[in-house]
C-alpha positions as CSV (number, residue, x, y, z in Angstrom):
1,M,-39.3,62.5,22.5
2,A,-41.4,59.6,22.1
3,S,-40.0,55.7,22.6
4,A,-39.0,53.5,20.2
5,P,-41.6,50.6,19.9
6,S,-40.5,47.5,21.6
7,G,-38.7,44.5,20.1
8,S,-36.8,47.8,17.9
9,R,-33.3,48.2,17.8
10,S,-33.5,50.8,20.2
11,N,-34.8,48.7,23.0
12,A,-32.1,45.7,21.8
13,R,-29.3,48.3,22.8
14,L,-28.8,48.3,26.8
15,K,-26.5,50.7,28.2
16,A,-23.7,47.9,30.3
17,V,-23.4,49.7,33.6
18,P,-20.6,49.0,35.9
19,G,-21.7,45.6,38.0
20,G,-24.7,45.8,36.5
21,P,-26.6,42.7,34.4
22,A,-26.2,44.3,30.7
23,A,-22.0,44.1,31.5
24,Q,-21.6,40.5,32.8
25,A,-21.5,38.4,30.5
26,P,-23.7,34.9,31.0
27,P,-21.8,32.2,33.1
28,G,-22.5,30.2,29.8
29,L,-20.3,32.6,27.7
30,A,-17.9,33.1,29.7
31,V,-17.2,29.1,29.6
32,G,-17.7,28.5,25.9
33,R,-15.0,31.2,25.1
34,S,-12.4,29.9,27.9
35,A,-13.2,26.2,26.4
36,I,-12.4,27.6,22.7
37,W,-9.3,29.6,23.5
38,G,-8.4,26.0,25.5
39,F,-8.9,24.0,22.7
40,I,-7.1,26.5,20.0
41,L,-4.0,27.1,22.9
42,R,-3.9,22.9,23.3
43,R,-4.0,22.7,18.9
44,L,-1.2,25.3,19.1
45,L,0.8,23.7,21.3
46,L,0.5,20.5,19.2
47,G,1.3,21.8,16.8
48,A,4.6,23.2,17.6
49,F,5.3,19.7,19.7
50,V,4.5,18.2,15.6
51,L,7.0,20.7,13.6
52,F,9.7,19.3,16.8
53,L,8.6,16.5,15.8
54,V,9.0,16.8,12.3
55,S,12.7,18.5,12.4
56,I,13.9,15.2,14.4
57,V,12.3,13.0,11.4
58,I,14.0,15.2,8.6
59,F,17.2,15.1,10.6
60,V,17.6,11.7,11.4
61,A,16.7,10.7,7.9
62,T,19.0,12.8,5.9
63,Q,21.9,11.3,8.3
64,A,20.7,7.6,7.4
65,L,22.4,8.2,4.3
66,P,24.3,5.2,3.6
67,G,28.3,5.3,3.6
68,D,31.0,8.9,4.3
69,T,29.3,12.2,3.7
70,A,32.6,14.0,2.9
71,R,34.2,11.2,0.8
72,A,30.7,11.4,-1.1
73,I,31.1,14.9,-1.8
74,L,34.6,15.2,-2.5
75,G,35.2,12.1,-4.0
76,R,37.4,9.0,-3.7
77,T,40.7,10.4,-4.3
78,A,40.2,13.2,-1.2
79,T,42.9,13.3,1.4
80,P,42.5,12.4,4.9
81,A,43.3,16.5,6.0
82,S,40.8,17.8,3.6
83,L,37.8,14.6,4.8
84,A,38.8,15.8,8.6
85,A,38.3,19.9,7.1
86,L,35.0,18.9,5.4
87,R,34.3,16.5,9.0
88,E,34.3,19.5,11.0
89,Q,32.8,22.3,8.6
90,L,29.6,20.4,8.7
91,H,29.5,19.2,12.4
92,L,30.4,15.5,11.0
93,N,32.5,14.7,13.9
94,R,30.4,16.5,16.5
95,P,27.6,13.9,19.0
96,L,24.1,13.6,17.0
97,I,22.3,15.8,19.5
98,V,24.7,18.7,18.9
99,Q,24.7,17.9,15.1
100,Y,21.2,18.7,15.5
101,L,20.7,21.7,17.7
102,L,23.4,23.3,15.0
103,W,21.4,23.0,12.4
104,A,17.9,23.4,14.4
105,G,19.8,26.8,15.9
106,G,20.8,27.7,12.4
107,L,17.2,27.7,10.8
108,L,15.6,29.5,13.5
109,H,18.5,32.5,12.4
110,G,17.9,31.6,9.1
111,D,21.3,30.0,8.5
112,A,20.6,27.0,6.5
113,G,24.6,26.0,6.2
114,Q,26.4,25.9,2.2
115,S,25.5,24.4,-0.3
116,M,28.9,21.3,-0.9
117,A,27.7,21.0,-4.7
118,A,27.4,24.6,-5.4
119,Q,29.5,25.7,-2.6
120,E,26.7,28.9,-1.7
121,P,24.8,29.6,0.4
122,V,21.5,27.6,0.8
123,A,19.5,30.3,1.3
124,K,20.9,31.8,-1.7
125,L,20.6,29.1,-3.8
126,I,16.8,28.4,-3.1
127,S,15.4,31.8,-2.3
128,D,14.7,32.1,-6.4
129,R,13.1,28.2,-6.2
130,V,11.2,28.9,-3.3
131,I,9.6,32.1,-5.0
132,N,9.6,30.8,-8.7
133,S,7.4,27.6,-6.9
134,A,5.3,29.5,-4.4
135,F,4.3,31.9,-7.8
136,L,3.3,28.7,-9.9
137,V,1.5,27.3,-6.6
138,L,-0.3,30.5,-6.0
139,C,-1.2,31.0,-9.9
140,A,-2.6,27.8,-9.2
141,G,-4.4,28.0,-6.1
142,V,-6.1,31.7,-7.9
143,I,-7.2,29.8,-10.8
144,S,-8.4,26.1,-8.8
145,I,-10.3,27.9,-5.5
146,P,-13.0,29.7,-7.5
147,L,-13.3,27.4,-10.0
148,S,-14.0,24.6,-8.0
149,I,-16.5,26.5,-5.8
150,L,-18.2,27.8,-8.6
151,I,-18.6,24.1,-10.8
152,G,-19.6,22.1,-7.0
153,S,-22.0,25.0,-6.4
154,Y,-23.9,24.8,-9.5
155,A,-24.1,21.5,-9.7
156,A,-25.5,21.3,-5.8
157,L,-27.9,23.6,-7.6
158,R,-28.5,21.5,-11.0
159,R,-28.7,18.2,-8.9
160,D,-28.9,15.3,-11.1
161,K,-29.4,17.0,-14.6
162,A,-26.9,17.5,-17.5
163,F,-24.2,19.8,-16.0
164,D,-24.4,17.7,-12.7
165,V,-23.6,14.0,-14.2
166,A,-21.3,15.6,-16.7
167,A,-19.2,17.4,-13.5
168,S,-19.3,14.6,-11.5
169,L,-18.0,12.1,-14.1
170,S,-15.4,14.5,-14.9
171,T,-14.4,15.4,-11.4
172,L,-14.1,12.2,-11.0
173,V,-11.4,10.8,-14.1
174,F,-9.6,13.7,-13.1
175,A,-9.1,13.2,-9.5
176,A,-7.8,9.7,-10.0
177,L,-5.4,10.5,-12.6
178,P,-1.9,11.1,-11.0
179,E,0.2,14.4,-12.0
180,F,2.4,13.8,-14.7
181,V,-0.3,11.6,-16.5
182,V,-1.9,14.9,-16.8
183,G,1.0,17.1,-17.5
184,V,2.2,14.6,-20.4
185,S,-1.4,14.7,-21.8
186,L,-1.4,18.7,-22.1
187,V,1.8,18.3,-23.5
188,V,0.7,15.9,-25.9
189,L,-2.5,17.8,-27.3
190,F,-1.0,21.5,-27.1
191,A,2.6,21.3,-27.3
192,T,3.6,18.5,-29.6
193,T,1.8,15.9,-31.1
194,V,-1.6,17.3,-31.6
195,L,-1.4,21.1,-31.3
196,H,1.4,23.2,-31.4
197,V,-0.1,26.8,-30.0
198,L,2.3,26.6,-25.9
199,P,5.8,26.1,-25.2
200,A,6.3,22.2,-24.2
201,V,8.8,23.7,-20.8
202,S,9.0,26.5,-19.3
203,L,12.8,28.1,-19.5
204,I,13.0,30.4,-16.8
205,P,16.7,32.1,-17.3
206,P,19.0,32.9,-14.7
207,G,17.9,35.7,-12.5
208,G,14.3,35.8,-14.1
209,R,10.8,35.4,-13.0
210,P,8.9,32.9,-14.0
211,W,6.3,36.5,-14.5
212,E,8.3,37.8,-16.9
213,E,7.5,34.4,-19.3
214,P,4.1,34.4,-19.1
215,I,3.3,32.0,-21.3
216,G,5.5,29.6,-20.0
217,M,3.6,29.1,-17.0
218,I,0.2,27.8,-19.3
219,L,1.2,24.4,-19.0
220,P,2.8,23.9,-15.6
221,T,-0.3,25.6,-14.2
222,L,-3.8,24.3,-15.9
223,T,-1.5,20.7,-14.5
224,L,-1.8,21.7,-10.8
225,V,-5.8,23.4,-11.6
226,L,-6.7,19.7,-13.4
227,A,-4.7,18.2,-10.0
228,V,-6.7,20.2,-7.1
229,T,-9.9,21.5,-8.5
230,P,-12.0,18.0,-8.6
231,Y,-11.3,17.1,-5.3
232,V,-12.1,20.7,-4.2
233,A,-15.8,20.9,-6.5
234,R,-16.8,17.5,-4.9
235,I,-16.5,18.8,-1.9
236,M,-18.3,21.8,-2.9
237,R,-21.3,19.8,-4.2
238,A,-21.6,17.4,-1.6
239,S,-21.8,20.4,1.3
240,M,-23.9,22.6,-0.6
241,I,-26.2,19.5,-1.6
242,E,-25.9,18.9,2.7
243,V,-27.1,22.7,3.7
244,L,-29.7,22.6,0.8
245,E,-31.4,20.2,2.2
246,S,-31.3,21.9,5.9
247,D,-33.7,22.7,8.1
248,Y,-32.5,26.5,8.4
249,V,-32.9,27.0,4.7
250,E,-36.1,25.2,4.4
251,M,-37.3,28.0,7.3
252,A,-35.4,30.8,4.9
253,R,-37.4,29.4,2.2
254,L,-40.7,29.8,3.7
255,K,-40.3,33.1,5.1
256,G,-40.7,34.2,1.6
257,L,-37.2,35.1,0.9
258,S,-36.1,34.8,-2.7
259,E,-33.9,31.9,-4.1
260,R,-31.1,34.1,-4.9
261,I,-31.3,35.4,-1.0
262,V,-31.4,32.2,0.1
263,I,-28.1,30.8,-1.5
264,Q,-26.1,33.4,-1.2
265,R,-26.7,34.4,2.0
266,H,-27.6,31.3,3.6
267,A,-26.8,28.7,1.8
268,L,-22.9,29.1,0.6
269,P,-21.1,30.7,3.6
270,N,-22.0,27.5,5.7
271,A,-21.3,25.4,2.8
272,L,-18.1,26.6,2.4
273,G,-16.8,25.8,6.3
274,P,-15.7,22.2,5.3
275,T,-14.3,23.1,1.4
276,F,-11.9,25.8,2.8
277,Q,-11.2,22.7,5.5
278,V,-10.0,20.3,1.9
279,I,-8.7,23.6,-0.1
280,A,-6.1,24.4,2.9
281,L,-4.8,20.2,2.6
282,N,-4.9,20.3,-1.3
283,L,-2.8,23.7,-1.6
284,A,-0.5,21.7,1.3
285,Y,-1.0,18.8,-1.6
286,L,0.8,20.5,-3.5
287,A,3.7,20.8,-2.6
288,G,4.4,17.1,-3.6
289,G,2.5,17.7,-6.7
290,V,4.7,20.6,-7.5
291,I,8.1,18.3,-7.5
292,V,6.4,15.6,-11.0
293,V,5.0,19.7,-12.4
294,E,8.3,21.2,-12.3
295,Y,10.0,18.2,-13.8
296,I,7.5,17.7,-16.6
297,F,8.0,20.7,-17.8
298,N,11.6,21.6,-16.6
299,Y,10.5,24.6,-14.4
300,A,13.2,26.2,-12.3
301,G,11.5,25.5,-8.3
302,I,12.3,23.9,-5.2
303,G,11.5,20.6,-6.1
304,G,14.1,19.9,-8.9
305,A,16.4,21.6,-6.1
306,L,15.1,18.7,-3.7
307,R,15.0,16.5,-6.2
308,D,19.0,16.8,-7.6
309,A,20.1,17.6,-3.6
310,V,19.1,14.1,-2.9
311,S,20.4,12.9,-5.9
312,N,24.1,14.6,-4.9
313,R,23.5,13.9,-1.2
314,D,23.7,17.6,-0.2
315,L,22.2,17.8,3.3
316,P,22.2,21.3,4.3
317,V,20.1,22.0,0.3
318,H,17.4,19.0,1.1
319,R,17.6,19.6,4.4
320,R,15.4,22.6,3.4
321,P,13.3,22.1,1.0
322,L,11.6,19.3,3.1
323,R,11.2,21.7,5.8
324,R,8.7,24.2,4.3
325,A,6.5,21.1,2.6
326,Q,5.6,20.2,5.5
327,P,1.4,20.5,4.9
328,A,-1.3,22.6,6.9
329,R,-1.9,20.7,10.0
330,R,-4.6,18.5,9.3
331,H,-8.3,18.7,11.5
332,R,-9.0,16.5,14.7
333,D,-12.2,16.3,16.3
334,H,-12.9,18.8,18.8
335,P,-13.7,17.4,22.3
336,R,-17.1,18.9,23.0
337,H,-18.3,16.8,20.3
338,P,-18.5,13.7,19.0
339,A,-16.5,12.0,16.3
340,P,-18.3,12.2,13.0
341,P,-20.4,8.9,11.3
342,D,-18.0,7.1,8.6
343,A,-19.7,8.5,5.6
344,T,-18.3,12.4,6.9
345,V,-15.1,10.6,7.6
346,M,-14.9,9.9,3.7
347,A,-15.9,13.1,2.5
348,V,-13.9,15.1,4.4
349,L,-10.3,12.5,4.1
350,N,-11.1,11.5,0.5
351,P,-12.4,14.0,-1.2
352,L,-12.2,11.4,-4.7
353,V,-15.7,10.2,-3.2
354,A,-17.6,13.5,-2.2
355,Q,-20.6,13.1,-3.9
356,E,-23.0,13.3,-1.8
357,P,-24.1,14.1,1.7
358,P,-23.4,11.6,4.1
359,L,-25.9,9.6,4.9
360,V,-25.6,7.6,8.4
361,Q,-26.2,4.5,8.1
362,S,-24.6,1.1,8.0
363,R,-24.9,-1.4,6.1
364,R,-23.2,-4.7,5.7
365,P,-19.5,-5.6,3.5
366,T,-21.6,-7.9,0.7
367,G,-24.7,-5.7,0.7
368,V,-22.6,-2.8,-0.1
369,I,-20.3,-4.8,-2.9
370,L,-23.2,-6.4,-4.4
371,G,-25.4,-2.6,-4.3
372,A,-21.9,-1.5,-5.9
373,L,-21.5,-3.9,-8.7
374,G,-25.2,-2.5,-9.4
375,L,-23.6,0.9,-10.5
376,G,-22.5,1.3,-13.7
377,R,-19.7,3.2,-12.8
378,T,-18.1,0.1,-10.1
379,R,-18.6,-2.3,-13.4
380,I,-17.0,0.4,-15.7
381,G,-13.8,0.4,-13.4
382,L,-13.9,-3.3,-12.4
383,A,-13.8,-3.7,-16.7
384,L,-10.8,-1.1,-16.7
385,V,-8.7,-2.5,-14.0
386,I,-9.5,-6.3,-15.2
387,L,-8.5,-5.7,-18.5
388,V,-4.9,-3.5,-17.2
389,A,-4.1,-5.8,-14.5
390,G,-5.2,-8.7,-17.1
391,T,-2.0,-6.6,-19.6
392,A,0.4,-6.4,-16.9
393,I,0.3,-10.3,-15.6
394,F,-0.4,-12.1,-19.0
395,G,1.1,-9.6,-21.2
396,P,5.0,-11.0,-21.3
397,L,3.8,-14.1,-22.0
398,F,2.4,-12.5,-25.4
399,A,4.8,-10.3,-25.9
400,P,7.0,-10.7,-29.3
401,H,10.6,-9.5,-28.7
402,G,12.9,-9.4,-25.3
403,P,12.1,-6.3,-23.6
404,A,15.9,-5.6,-23.7
405,D,16.0,-7.2,-27.8
406,F,17.3,-4.2,-30.0
407,M,14.9,-4.1,-33.1
408,G,16.4,-0.9,-34.8
409,L,16.7,2.5,-35.2
410,P,15.7,4.9,-31.7
411,N,12.8,6.1,-32.2
412,Q,11.7,4.6,-35.5
413,L,7.8,4.6,-36.2
414,P,5.4,1.6,-36.0
415,S,7.0,-1.5,-39.0
416,G,6.3,-4.9,-39.3
417,S,8.3,-6.4,-36.9
418,A,7.6,-3.3,-34.5
419,R,4.1,-2.6,-34.0
420,F,4.5,0.4,-32.3
421,G,7.4,1.3,-33.6
422,T,10.6,1.5,-31.6
423,D,12.3,3.2,-28.6
424,H,14.6,5.8,-27.1
425,L,17.5,3.3,-27.8
426,G,15.8,1.1,-30.4
427,Q,14.2,-1.3,-28.5
428,D,10.3,-2.7,-29.1
429,V,7.7,-0.2,-27.4
430,W,5.1,-3.0,-27.8
431,S,7.2,-5.9,-25.9
432,R,8.2,-3.0,-23.1
433,F,4.9,-2.0,-22.6
434,L,3.7,-5.4,-22.4
435,D,6.8,-6.3,-19.6
436,G,6.4,-3.2,-17.9
437,G,3.5,-3.3,-16.2
438,R,3.7,-5.9,-13.5
439,T,6.0,-3.4,-11.5
440,I,3.9,-1.0,-10.5
441,L,0.6,-3.4,-10.6
442,V,2.8,-5.6,-7.4
443,L,4.2,-2.4,-5.8
444,A,1.4,-1.0,-5.5
445,T,-1.0,-3.8,-4.1
446,A,1.8,-4.6,-1.8
447,S,1.9,-0.8,-0.7
448,T,-1.8,-0.2,-0.1
449,L,-1.8,-3.8,2.3
450,L,0.7,-2.8,3.9
451,G,-0.8,0.1,4.7
452,L,-4.4,-0.8,5.7
453,G,-2.8,-3.2,7.6
454,L,-1.1,-0.6,10.0
455,G,-3.3,1.6,9.5
456,I,-6.6,-0.4,10.5
457,S,-4.4,-1.5,13.6
458,V,-3.4,1.3,14.6
459,G,-6.7,3.3,14.2
460,L,-8.9,0.7,16.6
461,L,-6.0,0.5,19.2
462,A,-6.4,4.7,19.3
463,A,-10.2,4.6,18.9
464,Y,-10.8,1.7,21.6
465,S,-7.8,3.2,24.5
466,R,-8.8,7.0,24.3
467,G,-6.8,9.7,26.2
468,L,-3.1,9.5,26.6
469,L,-2.2,6.6,23.6
470,D,-4.7,8.3,21.5
471,D,-3.3,11.6,21.1
472,V,0.0,9.9,21.3
473,L,-1.0,7.3,18.4
474,M,-2.3,10.6,16.5
475,R,0.4,12.8,17.4
476,A,2.6,9.9,15.2
477,M,0.6,10.1,12.4
478,D,0.2,13.8,12.7
479,V,4.6,13.3,12.1
480,I,4.0,11.1,9.0
481,L,1.4,13.6,7.4
482,A,3.5,16.1,7.8
483,F,5.2,14.7,4.9
484,P,3.7,14.6,1.2
485,Q,4.0,11.5,-0.1
486,I,5.9,11.7,-2.9
487,L,8.4,13.8,-0.8
488,L,8.9,10.9,1.7
489,T,9.1,8.5,-0.7
490,L,11.6,10.1,-2.4
491,V,13.9,10.8,0.7
492,A,14.0,7.0,1.3
493,I,14.5,5.6,-1.7
494,S,17.3,7.9,-1.9
495,T,18.7,7.2,1.2
496,L,19.1,3.3,0.5
497,G,18.5,2.9,-3.4
498,P,15.1,1.8,-5.0
499,S,15.4,-1.3,-3.9
500,G,11.5,-3.1,-4.3
501,W,10.9,-3.8,-0.7
502,L,11.6,0.0,0.3
503,M,9.2,1.0,-1.8
504,V,6.9,-0.8,-0.5
505,L,7.9,-0.4,2.8
506,A,8.3,3.9,1.8
507,V,4.3,4.3,0.4
508,G,2.4,1.9,2.4
509,L,3.8,3.7,5.3
510,T,2.9,7.2,3.8
511,N,-0.6,5.2,3.6
512,M,-1.0,4.4,7.3
513,P,-2.0,7.2,8.9
514,R,-4.7,8.0,6.2
515,V,-6.1,4.6,6.7
516,A,-5.5,5.4,10.4
517,R,-7.6,8.5,10.4
518,V,-10.1,6.9,8.7
519,T,-10.6,4.0,10.6
520,R,-10.7,5.5,13.9
521,G,-13.2,8.3,12.8
522,A,-15.2,5.0,11.8
523,A,-14.4,3.2,15.0
524,Q,-15.3,5.6,17.5
525,P,-18.9,5.3,17.4
526,I,-18.9,2.1,17.8
527,V,-16.6,1.7,20.9
528,E,-19.0,3.6,22.6
529,R,-21.7,0.5,21.8
530,D,-23.3,-1.7,23.9
531,F,-22.1,-5.3,22.5
532,V,-18.2,-3.6,23.0
533,A,-19.2,-3.1,27.0
534,A,-19.9,-6.7,27.4
535,A,-17.5,-7.7,25.4
536,E,-15.0,-6.4,28.6
537,A,-17.3,-7.6,30.6
538,I,-16.8,-11.6,30.2
539,G,-13.4,-11.2,29.8
540,V,-12.7,-11.0,26.0
541,P,-9.1,-10.4,25.3
542,R,-8.7,-6.6,23.9
543,W,-7.2,-7.5,20.6
544,R,-10.6,-10.3,20.1
545,I,-12.5,-6.9,20.7
546,L,-10.4,-4.7,18.3
547,F,-10.5,-7.1,15.9
548,G,-13.5,-9.3,16.0
549,E,-15.8,-6.9,17.7
550,I,-15.3,-4.1,16.1
551,L,-13.8,-4.1,12.8
552,P,-16.8,-5.9,11.1
553,N,-18.9,-3.3,12.0
554,V,-16.1,-0.5,10.0
555,L,-15.6,-2.5,7.2
556,S,-17.7,-0.7,4.6
557,P,-15.4,3.1,4.8
558,L,-12.6,0.6,5.1
559,M,-13.4,-0.4,1.6
560,V,-13.6,2.8,-0.3
561,E,-10.6,3.3,1.6
562,S,-8.1,0.5,0.6
563,S,-9.9,1.6,-3.3
564,L,-8.5,4.4,-2.9
565,R,-5.3,3.7,-1.5
566,L,-4.4,1.8,-4.4
567,T,-4.8,4.4,-6.7
568,Y,-2.4,6.7,-4.5
569,S,-0.2,3.8,-4.5
570,I,-0.4,3.2,-8.2
571,G,0.2,7.4,-9.0
572,V,2.8,7.7,-6.3
573,I,5.2,4.3,-7.9
574,A,4.5,5.2,-11.2
575,A,5.5,9.2,-10.1
576,I,8.6,7.9,-8.2
577,A,9.5,5.6,-11.7
578,F,8.9,8.6,-13.9
579,L,11.5,10.6,-11.8
580,G,13.9,8.1,-12.3
581,F,14.0,6.2,-9.3
582,T,12.9,2.1,-10.7
583,T,14.1,-0.8,-9.0
584,N,14.9,-2.2,-12.2
585,P,16.6,0.9,-14.2
586,N,17.5,-1.3,-16.9
587,G,14.2,-3.4,-17.0
588,A,10.8,-2.0,-18.5
589,D,8.5,-0.2,-16.9
590,W,5.9,1.8,-17.6
591,G,6.5,4.6,-15.5
592,L,10.4,5.0,-17.0
593,M,9.0,4.4,-20.3
594,I,7.7,8.0,-20.1
595,Q,10.2,9.3,-18.8
596,E,12.7,7.5,-21.1
597,N,10.6,8.6,-24.3
598,F,9.2,12.3,-23.7
599,I,11.8,13.8,-24.7
600,A,11.0,11.9,-28.6
601,L,7.2,12.5,-28.0
602,V,6.8,14.6,-31.3
603,V,8.8,12.0,-33.3
604,Q,8.1,8.5,-31.9
605,P,4.6,8.9,-29.6
606,W,3.9,5.6,-28.7
607,G,6.4,4.7,-25.9
608,V,4.6,7.5,-23.9
609,L,1.4,7.2,-25.0
610,L,1.2,3.2,-24.3
611,P,2.3,2.9,-20.4
612,M,0.6,6.7,-20.1
613,F,-3.2,5.3,-21.1
614,A,-2.2,2.1,-19.2
615,V,-1.4,4.2,-15.9
616,A,-4.7,6.7,-16.7
617,M,-7.3,4.1,-17.0
618,L,-6.1,1.9,-13.6
619,T,-6.5,4.7,-11.7
620,M,-9.7,5.8,-13.2
621,G,-10.6,2.2,-12.5
622,T,-9.7,2.1,-9.0
623,G,-10.7,5.6,-8.7
624,M,-14.5,4.4,-10.4
625,I,-14.7,1.7,-7.7
626,G,-14.1,3.0,-4.7
627,D,-16.7,5.9,-5.8
628,G,-19.0,3.2,-6.2
629,I,-18.5,1.6,-3.2
630,A,-19.0,4.5,-1.5
631,R,-22.1,5.0,-2.6
632,A,-23.0,1.9,-1.9
633,A,-22.1,1.6,1.6
634,A,-24.5,5.1,1.6
635,G,-27.4,4.1,0.0
636,I,-26.7,7.3,-1.6
637,D,-28.2,5.5,-5.0
638,R,-30.5,2.8,-3.3
639,S,-32.3,5.7,-1.8
640,R,-32.4,7.8,-4.8
641,G,-33.6,4.9,-7.4
642,T,-31.1,6.1,-9.3
643,E,-27.3,5.6,-10.3
């Protein structure tokens, strides 16, 4: 039998002889596998530790509710004997550590306790709602994941063409819009004012399932799809462009492979890696967004159960949804690989600005600002922000009536005395609109500044210290990141009431870990620079090294992050008001105006449309400013000479 030619697959298959060289793995490969398995084990242990810390935070947060829980449940007329019996039933008369152990042990055994409001097991109460919410998220994921991959890939292949420009601008707009603005807009377009082709609410009968009424799933699913798809599509486009410009793709083309094979076998599989990370994070993000969507469409899901339980102080119920709402673990740098450059951090953690492959270069903040102002999208965004902010600040001076003045019957159409009609109580819509923007603007700005200050301090300290302190700080940030932003804010507000300082503190704390991770990733390569070592050698205090030497070199990505945090803060605070939690329930507030007048949308739409347009313009403006700063910081448009 003739021997196979050299280089064939037959010669490549060496027979493994016990103890022979072919049976022994190369030492480097064995060490590499051992390091990978060790890394995986460490991440799993850290993940379990973070879950433990999250459970403590959930327990402590629910215990912090003011007042006597037993009396709040039974009412003021409860007898001492009934109060004592209820405290014994809920273990409220035992030490906190015993209460925590009993609660955690019950969860591990599938016993979430008894609902005091519904007088039935929590597992039975929320099981149907969990299934309904999971089905809604599944429908949104099944549609949004392939759609976003398709849009991002095709936009990358048609770079700078008409489809790419249109897709980039549309995803930028939708990425900046809060979920409730998207949902209300869909109701206006397809269920009430413009068209009447779809139901405005999803009515699931008791014991029913959402798939039995598929037409009622269309608008809730479409809202979540429009909330998730832009993020993933922008990441997919940036990743695909980076892969298409790589050396191995160029080598495949030089070998004569067809473009279809190059894309299918080489470019697409490698571009999906970072995209799947973002997909996992955004599917976890839906755990928070689904609360608002379920509220808009009256969808019987877990979000409604959580909102009702927090309002009713039903401790066993709202501990369980919070536990289920923990997002996927965030990615952390592998210890054997260097930290990503500034633009990579921005692309992974902030899909809103993920527009192009990251360019590793540093520009001075003044140059970034001037470069961003030279872009049309930045100027448009700045104009939108100035218009809406000016209306919010100076609007009350030009309001024709007081925000609480009654002008006629409820839900009247525009007339001479009421330019845009009256609201659900008969108050002037235009006057309340002019008077209702300050709350959102002030609270969002204050919470953004608080989150930036705390996050920058934590990120710089973690990057500079490294080692144990770095791990401790980042694990603390992981605990906060484990909660969807709106959920943590809702729990904080329900604990002490919707006061202004508490909303600023809650939203600011949820912004902190995101800023900290961006700051840490951007500062890690700076810490290794010679000028930092020189400052240490001459005895410069640590705080001056952090804020005088390192901080000025990471301002470019932080400018992008600040605009993104402001965008998301506006969305969260407006959504909280839309859910009915506001600092002044009797005053004018754009989010509250949308909620109050939503029921009469068919009769009198202006009470909804005016504040909704204002919130949309404000978030789109801040989003476009952030996108322009990101492009200027990376030098994208300057290097290509395009806008």
